[in-house]
Backbone as numpy.savetxt, mean C-alpha at the origin, in Angstrom:
# Nx Ny Nz CAx CAy CAz Cx Cy Cz
-8.24 -7.39 6.21 -7.13 -6.49 6.42 -6.20 -6.59 5.21
-5.72 -5.44 4.77 -4.78 -5.37 3.66 -3.41 -5.03 4.22
-2.38 -5.73 3.76 -1.00 -5.44 4.14 -0.25 -5.01 2.89
0.48 -3.90 2.98 1.40 -3.53 1.91 2.74 -3.21 2.56
3.83 -3.53 1.87 5.15 -3.26 2.44 5.52 -1.79 2.30
6.21 -1.28 3.30 6.71 0.08 3.24 7.76 0.16 2.13
7.60 1.10 1.23 8.46 1.29 0.07 8.50 0.06 -0.82
7.34 -0.57 -0.96 7.25 -1.76 -1.80 5.92 -1.79 -2.53
5.70 -2.87 -3.25 4.50 -3.03 -4.07 3.78 -4.30 -3.66
2.46 -4.24 -3.68 1.65 -5.40 -3.32 0.44 -5.48 -4.24
0.09 -6.69 -4.61 -1.13 -6.93 -5.37 -2.25 -7.20 -4.37
-3.33 -6.46 -4.47 -4.43 -6.56 -3.52 -5.66 -7.09 -4.23
-6.25 -8.15 -3.67 -7.45 -8.75 -4.24 -8.64 -8.40 -3.34
-9.68 -7.84 -3.93 -10.90 -7.46 -3.22 -12.11 -7.92 -4.02
-13.28 -7.87 -3.41 -14.52 -8.14 -4.13 -15.36 -6.87 -4.08
-15.26 -6.07 -5.11 -15.97 -4.80 -5.16 -17.03 -4.78 -6.24
-16.70 -5.25 -7.44 -17.63 -5.20 -8.57 -18.92 -5.95 -8.23
-18.80 -7.02 -7.46 -19.96 -7.84 -7.09 -20.98 -7.03 -6.29
-20.53 -6.05 -5.50 -21.45 -5.25 -4.68 -21.67 -3.84 -5.24
-21.00 -3.52 -6.34 -21.14 -2.18 -6.94 -22.53 -2.00 -7.54
-22.97 -0.77 -7.55 -24.28 -0.45 -8.13 -24.14 0.20 -9.50
-22.92 0.53 -9.89 -22.64 1.15 -11.18 -22.08 0.08 -12.11
-22.51 0.07 -13.35 -21.98 -0.85 -14.34 -20.56 -0.39 -14.73
-19.60 -1.27 -14.68 -18.19 -0.98 -14.99 -17.66 0.21 -14.18
-17.69 0.12 -12.86 -17.27 1.25 -12.02 -15.76 1.43 -11.97
-15.36 2.61 -11.58 -13.98 2.92 -11.23 -13.96 3.07 -9.71
-12.79 2.95 -9.11 -12.72 2.96 -7.66 -11.78 4.04 -7.15
-12.23 4.70 -6.09 -11.44 5.72 -5.40 -11.23 5.24 -3.97
-9.99 5.32 -3.52 -9.62 4.86 -2.18 -9.33 6.05 -1.27
-9.77 5.95 -0.04 -9.47 6.95 0.98 -8.76 6.22 2.13
-7.58 6.69 2.49 -6.84 6.14 3.62 -6.80 7.18 4.73
-7.12 6.75 5.95 -7.06 7.64 7.10 -6.10 7.03 8.11
-4.99 7.73 8.37 -4.01 7.24 9.33 -4.67 7.23 10.71
-4.69 6.07 11.37 -5.41 5.94 12.63 -4.75 6.72 13.76
-3.47 7.05 13.62 -2.80 7.82 14.67 -2.86 9.32 14.40
-2.44 9.75 13.22 -2.36 11.18 12.91 -3.66 11.75 12.33
-4.53 10.87 11.83 -5.79 11.25 11.17 -5.57 11.91 9.81
-4.33 11.85 9.27 -4.06 12.36 7.93 -4.84 11.54 6.91
-5.33 12.20 5.87 -6.15 11.54 4.85 -5.41 11.55 3.52
-5.43 10.42 2.85 -4.85 10.27 1.51 -5.95 9.73 0.61
-6.16 10.35 -0.54 -7.16 9.90 -1.50 -6.44 9.59 -2.81
-6.72 8.41 -3.37 -6.06 8.01 -4.61 -6.97 7.06 -5.38
-6.63 6.82 -6.62 -7.33 5.84 -7.44 -6.34 4.76 -7.85
-6.88 3.63 -8.23 -6.05 2.54 -8.76 -6.87 1.81 -9.81
-6.21 1.40 -10.87 -6.90 0.69 -11.94 -7.18 -0.75 -11.52
-8.36 -1.22 -11.88 -8.74 -2.61 -11.62 -8.06 -3.47 -12.69
-7.14 -4.34 -12.27 -6.38 -5.17 -13.19 -6.94 -6.58 -13.33
-8.11 -6.81 -12.76 -8.70 -8.15 -12.77 -9.10 -8.58 -14.17
-8.85 -9.87 -14.46 -9.31 -10.45 -15.72 -10.78 -10.88 -15.61
-11.26 -11.03 -14.37 -12.64 -11.48 -14.14 -13.25 -10.63 -13.02
-13.59 -9.37 -13.28 -14.05 -8.48 -12.21 -15.37 -8.91 -11.54
-16.16 -9.73 -12.19 -17.38 -10.21 -11.52 -17.05 -11.19 -10.41
-15.84 -11.76 -10.44 -15.42 -12.72 -9.42 -14.51 -12.04 -8.39
-13.55 -11.24 -8.85 -12.63 -10.54 -7.95 -12.11 -9.28 -8.64
-11.60 -8.37 -7.83 -10.98 -7.14 -8.32 -9.54 -7.14 -7.83
-8.62 -6.72 -8.70 -7.20 -6.75 -8.36 -6.59 -5.38 -8.59
-5.84 -4.91 -7.59 -5.20 -3.61 -7.66 -3.73 -3.76 -7.25
-2.87 -2.99 -7.88 -1.47 -2.95 -7.48 -1.26 -1.65 -6.71
-0.84 -1.78 -5.44 -0.59 -0.62 -4.60 0.90 -0.54 -4.30
1.46 0.65 -4.47 2.88 0.88 -4.23 3.05 1.98 -3.21
3.81 1.68 -2.17 4.13 2.66 -1.12 5.42 3.36 -1.52
5.41 4.68 -1.46 6.58 5.46 -1.86 6.71 6.69 -0.97
7.85 7.34 -1.02 8.02 8.60 -0.30 7.95 9.79 -1.25
7.96 9.53 -2.54 7.92 10.61 -3.54 6.85 10.30 -4.57
5.59 10.39 -4.17 4.50 10.07 -5.08 4.38 11.14 -6.17
4.29 10.70 -7.44 4.15 11.66 -8.53 2.73 12.23 -8.61
1.81 11.69 -7.87 0.43 12.13 -7.90 -0.41 11.21 -7.06
-1.70 11.40 -7.09 -2.59 10.59 -6.25 -3.35 9.57 -7.06
-2.79 9.13 -8.17 -3.49 8.15 -8.99 -2.61 6.93 -9.25
-3.20 5.92 -9.86 -2.51 4.71 -10.29 -1.97 3.87 -9.14
-2.51 4.01 -7.93 -2.12 3.15 -6.83 -0.76 3.45 -6.25
-0.11 4.54 -6.66 1.17 4.93 -6.08 0.87 5.94 -4.99
1.11 5.53 -3.73 0.69 6.36 -2.61 1.85 6.70 -1.70
1.86 7.93 -1.23 2.89 8.42 -0.33 2.41 8.18 1.10
2.82 7.03 1.67 2.37 6.66 3.02 3.56 6.31 3.90
3.39 6.57 5.18 4.35 6.15 6.18 3.92 4.81 6.74
4.81 4.16 7.47 4.43 2.94 8.17 3.32 3.28 9.15
2.38 2.37 9.31 1.30 2.60 10.25 0.05 1.83 9.89
-0.99 2.10 10.65 -2.28 1.45 10.45 -3.26 2.51 9.94
-3.98 2.15 8.90 -4.90 3.07 8.25 -6.30 2.44 8.17
-7.31 3.27 8.25 -8.66 2.84 7.90 -8.82 3.15 6.42
-9.28 2.18 5.65 -9.52 2.46 4.23 -11.01 2.47 3.96
-11.41 3.38 3.09 -12.77 3.45 2.56 -12.66 3.40 1.05
-13.49 2.58 0.43 -13.46 2.45 -1.03 -14.80 2.92 -1.57
-14.72 3.74 -2.62 -15.90 4.33 -3.24 -15.94 3.92 -4.71
-17.14 3.78 -5.23 -17.30 3.54 -6.66 -17.68 4.86 -7.33
-17.24 5.01 -8.58 -17.54 6.23 -9.32 -17.66 5.89 -10.81
-18.34 6.74 -11.54 -18.50 6.56 -12.98 -17.30 7.07 -13.76
-16.46 7.85 -13.09 -15.37 8.54 -13.78 -14.01 8.05 -13.31
-13.15 7.76 -14.27 -11.81 7.31 -13.95 -11.01 8.45 -13.32
-10.23 8.14 -12.31 -9.36 9.10 -11.61 -10.14 10.21 -10.92
-11.33 9.90 -10.45 -12.15 10.86 -9.72 -11.74 10.87 -8.26
-11.22 11.99 -7.77 -10.81 12.11 -6.38 -11.85 12.83 -5.52
-13.00 13.16 -6.10 -14.06 13.87 -5.39 -14.99 12.85 -4.73
-14.83 12.65 -3.43 -15.64 11.65 -2.73 -17.11 12.04 -2.65
-17.41 13.32 -2.77 -18.80 13.77 -2.72 -19.60 13.25 -3.91
-18.91 12.99 -5.03 -19.61 12.50 -6.22 -19.49 10.98 -6.38
-18.96 10.31 -5.35 -18.78 8.86 -5.39 -19.70 8.19 -4.37
-19.89 6.88 -4.53 -20.74 6.12 -3.61 -19.88 5.17 -2.78
-20.08 5.19 -1.48 -19.31 4.34 -0.56 -19.63 2.86 -0.81
-18.57 2.02 -0.83 -18.75 0.57 -1.00 -18.37 -0.22 0.24
-17.17 -0.01 0.75 -16.73 -0.79 1.90 -15.57 -0.12 2.60
-15.30 -0.58 3.82 -14.17 -0.06 4.59 -13.44 -1.22 5.25
-12.27 -0.95 5.76 -11.47 -1.97 6.43 -10.20 -1.35 6.95
-9.22 -2.21 7.21 -7.96 -1.75 7.78 -6.81 -2.11 6.84
-5.90 -1.16 6.65 -4.72 -1.35 5.83 -3.50 -1.11 6.71
-2.54 -2.01 6.64 -1.31 -1.89 7.43 -0.13 -1.74 6.49
0.66 -0.71 6.72 1.91 -0.49 5.99 3.02 -0.81 6.98
3.79 -1.87 6.68 4.83 -2.26 7.62 6.05 -2.77 6.90
7.07 -3.08 7.68 8.32 -3.57 7.11 9.24 -2.43 6.76
10.35 -2.80 6.19 11.34 -1.81 5.81 12.20 -2.38 4.69
12.63 -1.54 3.80 13.59 -1.94 2.79 14.99 -1.48 3.16
15.15 -0.97 4.38 16.46 -0.53 4.86 17.17 -1.73 5.48
18.38 -2.01 5.01 19.15 -3.11 5.56 20.28 -2.55 6.41
20.41 -3.06 7.61 21.48 -2.65 8.50 22.31 -3.88 8.82
23.60 -3.81 8.51 24.49 -4.92 8.77 25.37 -4.58 9.95
25.62 -5.57 10.77 26.44 -5.39 11.96 27.84 -5.91 11.72
28.77 -5.37 12.50 30.13 -5.86 12.49 30.28 -6.81 13.67
30.85 -7.98 13.41 31.03 -8.99 14.44 32.51 -9.04 14.81
32.80 -8.94 16.07 34.17 -9.01 16.55 34.33 -10.26 17.40
35.34 -11.05 17.08 35.60 -12.28 17.82 36.97 -12.19 18.48
37.02 -12.42 19.77 38.29 -12.41 20.51 38.58 -13.81 21.02
39.80 -14.25 20.80 40.24 -15.54 21.29 41.66 -15.37 21.82
41.80 -15.40 23.13 43.07 -15.13 23.79 43.56 -13.75 23.39
44.66 -13.64 22.73 45.20 -12.34 22.36 44.97 -12.01 20.89
44.16 -12.83 20.20 43.90 -12.62 18.78 42.49 -12.06 18.61
42.37 -10.99 17.85 41.06 -10.41 17.57 40.85 -10.42 16.07
39.72 -10.97 15.64 39.36 -10.98 14.22 38.07 -10.18 14.06
38.04 -9.33 13.08 36.85 -8.54 12.81 36.26 -8.98 11.49
34.98 -9.33 11.50 34.28 -9.73 10.30 33.23 -8.68 10.00
33.26 -8.13 8.83 32.25 -7.17 8.40 31.45 -7.83 7.29
30.19 -8.00 7.52 29.32 -8.70 6.55 29.38 -8.03 5.18
29.63 -6.73 5.13 29.68 -6.03 3.85 30.85 -6.48 2.98
31.88 -7.09 3.60 33.01 -7.61 2.83 32.63 -8.85 2.02
31.50 -9.48 2.36 31.10 -10.73 1.73 29.87 -10.58 0.84
29.43 -9.38 0.65 28.24 -9.14 -0.19 28.64 -8.67 -1.56
């Protein structure tokens, strides 16, 4: 299972080159939202220094994706089925011309939204209000 933070970046380690049938393959990812069934297709560059041992990708969750490449994906929080394909061509989004390698589950969770509460303390007839934002 792969976890990436909502509106954040994560380094993902997989073993793909070891099972690939193409020499020096590129990878295309397909995400299928398990609830809505929406499909997202994107590519990401393999950043591994030793691809025969492991493959490394940087995936970034965003709400304003500039495109479907480079691991920057426009996803909502949720659970996705991922399918990874190998291809001879970099940035190939055509799954019909790619070969399936593996599938699994990807979870986008968490939040970068911070909500601070106001704490009110009453003691007899004295009321003190503490706002956490005053101390940040």
